[in-house]
C-alpha positions in Angstrom: -16.1 -44.8 81.0 -15.0 -42.7 78.1 -14.9 -45.7 75.8 -18.5 -46.7 76.9 -19.7 -43.2 76.2 -18.0 -43.1 72.8 -19.5 -46.5 71.8 -22.9 -45.4 73.0 -22.8 -42.2 70.9 -21.7 -44.3 67.9 -24.6 -46.7 68.1 -27.1 -46.4 65.3 -30.0 -46.1 67.7 -28.6 -43.2 69.6 -27.5 -41.4 66.4 -31.0 -41.8 64.9 -32.7 -40.6 68.1 -30.5 -37.5 68.3 -30.9 -36.8 64.6 -34.7 -37.0 64.8 -34.9 -34.9 68.0 -32.6 -32.3 66.4 -34.7 -32.1 63.3 -37.9 -31.6 65.2 -36.3 -29.0 67.5 -35.2 -27.0 64.4 -38.7 -27.3 62.9 -40.0 -25.7 66.1 -37.4 -22.9 65.9 -38.4 -22.2 62.3 -42.1 -22.2 63.0 -41.9 -19.9 66.0 -39.5 -17.2 64.6 -41.0 -14.6 62.3 -38.5 -14.2 59.5 -37.8 -11.2 57.3 -36.0 -11.5 54.0 -33.3 -9.2 52.6 -34.0 -8.4 49.8 -37.7 -8.9 50.1 -37.9 -10.5 46.7 -34.9 -12.8 47.3 -36.8 -15.9 46.2 -37.8 -14.2 42.9 -34.1 -13.5 42.3 -32.9 -17.0 43.2 -35.6 -19.1 41.4 -34.4 -18.5 37.8 -30.9 -19.5 38.8 -31.8 -23.0 40.1 -30.1 -25.4 40.3 -27.5 -23.4 42.3 -24.8 -23.9 44.9 -26.0 -22.5 48.3 -23.1 -21.4 50.5 -23.1 -20.5 54.2 -20.7 -20.4 57.1 -20.1 -23.4 59.4 -21.7 -22.9 62.8 -24.4 -20.7 61.3 -26.0 -23.5 59.4 -28.7 -25.2 61.5 -31.7 -23.5 59.9 -30.5 -23.7 56.3 -32.8 -26.7 55.4 -35.7 -24.3 55.7 -34.6 -21.9 52.9 -36.6 -24.1 50.5 -39.6 -22.0 49.5 -41.4 -24.9 47.7 -41.5 -28.6 48.5 -40.6 -29.2 44.9 -37.2 -27.5 45.3 -34.8 -30.4 45.5 -31.6 -30.0 47.5 -28.7 -32.1 48.8 -26.2 -31.0 51.4 -22.5 -32.0 51.9 -22.0 -33.6 55.3 -18.7 -35.0 56.7 -18.2 -38.7 56.9 -17.0 -38.2 60.5 -19.2 -39.9 63.1 -20.4 -36.5 64.3 -21.8 -36.0 60.8 -24.2 -38.9 61.3 -26.5 -36.8 63.5 -26.5 -34.0 60.9 -27.2 -36.4 58.1 -30.2 -38.0 59.9 -31.6 -34.6 60.8 -31.2 -33.2 57.3 -32.9 -36.2 55.7 -35.8 -36.0 58.1 -36.2 -32.3 57.0 -36.4 -33.4 53.4 -32.8 -32.6 52.4 -30.7 -35.3 50.6 -27.1 -35.8 51.7 -23.7 -36.2 50.0 -21.2 -37.7 52.4 -17.6 -36.6 52.1 -15.1 -33.9 52.9 -15.2 -30.3 51.9 -12.1 -28.1 51.2 -8.9 -29.0 52.9 -6.8 -26.5 51.2 -7.5 -28.1 47.8 -6.6 -31.6 49.1 -9.8 -33.3 47.8 -8.3 -36.7 48.2 -8.9 -36.5 52.0 -11.9 -38.1 53.6 -13.7 -38.9 50.4 -13.4 -35.5 48.9 -12.9 -36.5 45.3 -16.0 -38.7 45.3 -18.1 -36.1 47.0 -16.9 -33.4 44.5 -17.9 -35.6 41.6 -21.3 -36.4 43.2 -22.0 -32.7 43.7 -21.3 -32.0 40.1 -23.6 -34.8 39.0 -26.3 -33.5 41.5 -26.2 -30.1 39.9 -26.3 -31.6 36.4 -29.4 -33.5 37.4 -31.2 -30.2 38.3 -30.8 -30.5 42.1 -29.4 -27.8 44.3 -26.3 -28.4 46.4 -25.7 -26.8 49.8 -22.4 -26.7 51.7 -20.4 -24.7 54.2 -17.8 -22.5 52.6 -15.2 -22.5 55.4 -11.9 -24.3 55.2 -12.2 -26.8 58.1 -11.2 -25.4 61.5 -10.7 -21.9 60.0 -13.8 -20.0 60.7 -15.1 -17.6 58.1 -12.2 -18.3 55.7 -13.7 -19.5 52.4 -12.0 -22.3 50.6 -11.3 -22.8 46.9 -13.3 -26.0 46.8 -16.7 -24.3 46.3 -15.2 -22.0 43.6 -13.9 -25.1 41.8 -17.4 -26.7 42.1 -19.0 -23.6 40.5 -16.4 -23.6 37.7 -16.8 -27.3 36.9 -20.6 -27.3 37.1 -21.3 -23.9 35.5 -23.8 -23.1 38.3 -23.9 -19.9 40.3 -23.0 -19.7 44.0 -25.7 -18.2 46.2 -24.1 -17.0 49.5 -26.6 -16.4 52.3 -26.9 -16.0 56.1 -29.7 -16.8 58.5 -29.9 -15.6 62.1 -32.4 -15.5 65.0 -32.8 -12.9 67.7 -32.6 -15.6 70.4 -29.6 -17.9 70.4 -26.9 -19.6 72.4 -23.4 -19.1 71.0 -20.7 -21.6 71.8 -17.0 -20.7 72.3 -15.6 -23.1 69.8 -13.6 -22.6 66.6 -16.6 -21.6 64.4 -18.7 -19.9 67.2 -21.5 -22.3 66.6 -24.9 -20.6 67.1 -27.8 -22.7 68.5 -31.0 -20.9 67.4 -33.8 -20.7 69.9 -37.6 -20.6 69.4 -40.0 -17.7 69.9 -38.1 -14.8 68.4 -37.4 -13.1 65.2 -35.3 -14.2 62.3 -33.5 -12.8 59.2 -32.4 -14.3 56.0 -30.0 -12.3 53.9 -28.8 -13.0 50.4 -26.8 -10.3 48.8 -25.7 -11.4 45.3 -24.8 -14.5 43.3 -21.2 -15.3 42.3 -20.5 -16.9 39.0 -17.2 -18.6 38.0 -16.3 -18.7 34.3 -15.3 -22.1 33.0 -11.9 -20.7 32.0 -11.1 -19.0 35.3 -7.4 -19.2 36.1 -5.8 -19.3 39.5 -5.7 -15.6 39.9 -9.4 -15.2 39.1 -10.3 -18.2 41.3 -8.6 -16.5 44.3 -10.4 -13.2 43.5 -13.7 -14.9 43.5 -12.9 -16.9 46.6 -12.2 -13.6 48.4 -15.4 -12.2 47.0 -17.4 -15.1 48.4 -15.7 -14.7 51.8 -16.5 -11.0 51.9 -20.1 -11.5 50.7 -20.8 -14.2 53.4 -19.3 -12.0 56.1 -21.4 -9.0 55.0 -24.6 -11.2 54.8 -23.9 -12.5 58.3 -23.2 -9.0 59.7 -26.4 -7.7 58.0 -28.6 -10.5 59.3 -27.6 -10.0 62.9 -27.7 -6.2 62.6 -31.3 -6.4 61.5 -32.1 -8.3 64.7 -30.1 -5.9 66.9 -27.7 -8.7 68.0 -24.0 -9.2 67.7 -22.7 -11.5 65.0 -20.2 -14.3 65.6 -17.4 -12.0 64.6 -18.4 -9.4 67.2 -18.1 -11.3 70.5 
């Protein structure tokens, strides 16, 4: 029975159906939540920095495709090659976001799960004038930023834009990253505090300092987003 279920979930038809349904559900959530922006001129701040690296926490990422303010803003998101990533890839592409398939940061072990190829593709994407979006966490370590995204900023010369999105109505799962499923018909908040730039000659000590700054900034953005909605953040429950 388990094998049958596993094979069914792996079928391209089921994966596409789930991906499409997920995308349309998220579109409904976005359209039925009234969002505020912190700071109010956040898009005016970000636009001159494009192309940029947009960073967010895993489990708080479902609405991130909608940060595009204009259809002309191109973006690609890093999505795992794991079979669960297929649903996310299909949903992202239906929402107008390109995908880069491969692993994120495994403690600097970029050779794992296509990490080297994905890293090179992200650098090329930024060089081509297209934004890159990815979760900042080390896999299975919630709200602990990895060095991979810092390395990407150093190699590409593009700034990191950490941000958080939250809705007043949600379901939060009790898994490793406290995945938050946003619900429709409420209020929303998008918070972007500051950019983080990595010098091309940054040494190991500076890289670690900037990694910690990214982690602290994302935590503060997440805390602020939920506080604006009067709801507990994933770190509070």
